[in-house]
C-alpha positions in Angstrom: -6.3 -4.5 -16.2 -3.0 -2.4 -16.4 -1.0 -0.7 -13.7 1.2 2.3 -13.8 4.0 2.9 -11.4 5.5 6.3 -10.9 8.7 7.1 -8.8 8.0 10.2 -6.7 10.7 12.5 -5.5 10.0 13.5 -1.9 11.6 16.1 0.2 10.8 14.3 3.5 11.5 10.6 4.0 10.2 10.5 7.6 7.7 7.8 7.0 9.9 5.5 5.0 12.8 3.4 6.6 16.2 3.9 5.1 16.7 5.6 1.7 14.5 3.4 -0.4 12.5 5.2 -3.1 8.7 5.5 -2.6 6.5 4.4 -5.5 2.9 5.2 -6.3 0.6 2.9 -8.2 -3.1 2.3 -8.5 -5.0 -0.9 -7.9 -8.5 -2.4 -7.2 -9.7 -1.3 -3.8 -11.4 -3.6 -1.5 -11.6 -1.1 1.4 -15.2 -0.5 2.5 -14.8 1.7 5.6 -13.0 4.9 6.6 -9.4 4.1 6.8 -6.6 6.2 8.5 -3.7 7.6 6.3 -0.6 5.3 6.4 -2.6 2.1 7.0 -0.6 -0.9 5.7 -2.3 -2.6 2.8 -2.3 -6.3 1.6 -3.9 -8.2 -1.3 -7.1 -10.0 -0.2 -6.6 -13.7 -1.0 -10.1 -14.1 -2.5 -10.5 -11.0 -4.6 -7.0 -9.8 -5.2 -8.1 -6.3 -4.1 -6.0 -4.0 -1.8 -7.5 -4.2 1.8 -6.3 -3.0 5.1 -3.5 -5.4 6.5 -4.9 -7.8 9.1 -1.7 -7.7 11.3 -1.7 -11.5 11.2 0.0 -12.6 8.0 3.7 -11.6 8.3 5.3 -10.3 5.1 1.9 -9.7 3.3 1.7 -5.9 3.6 2.5 -4.5 0.1 2.1 -0.7 0.6 0.4 2.0 2.6 -2.7 4.1 2.1 
């Protein structure tokens, strides 16, 4: 499996803290239900798929939906 990362140029940085650039990537999804925009995502320990962050494991959120 290969992944491609693209740096996006955005006019509005409201949803991001500071001046860090935003990156877009693709990955295997483990999301099985409707999920709101900007939900933090983490990697599932068992499958390695992206799932909604559980709010329990600090530092495991790797992106936002």
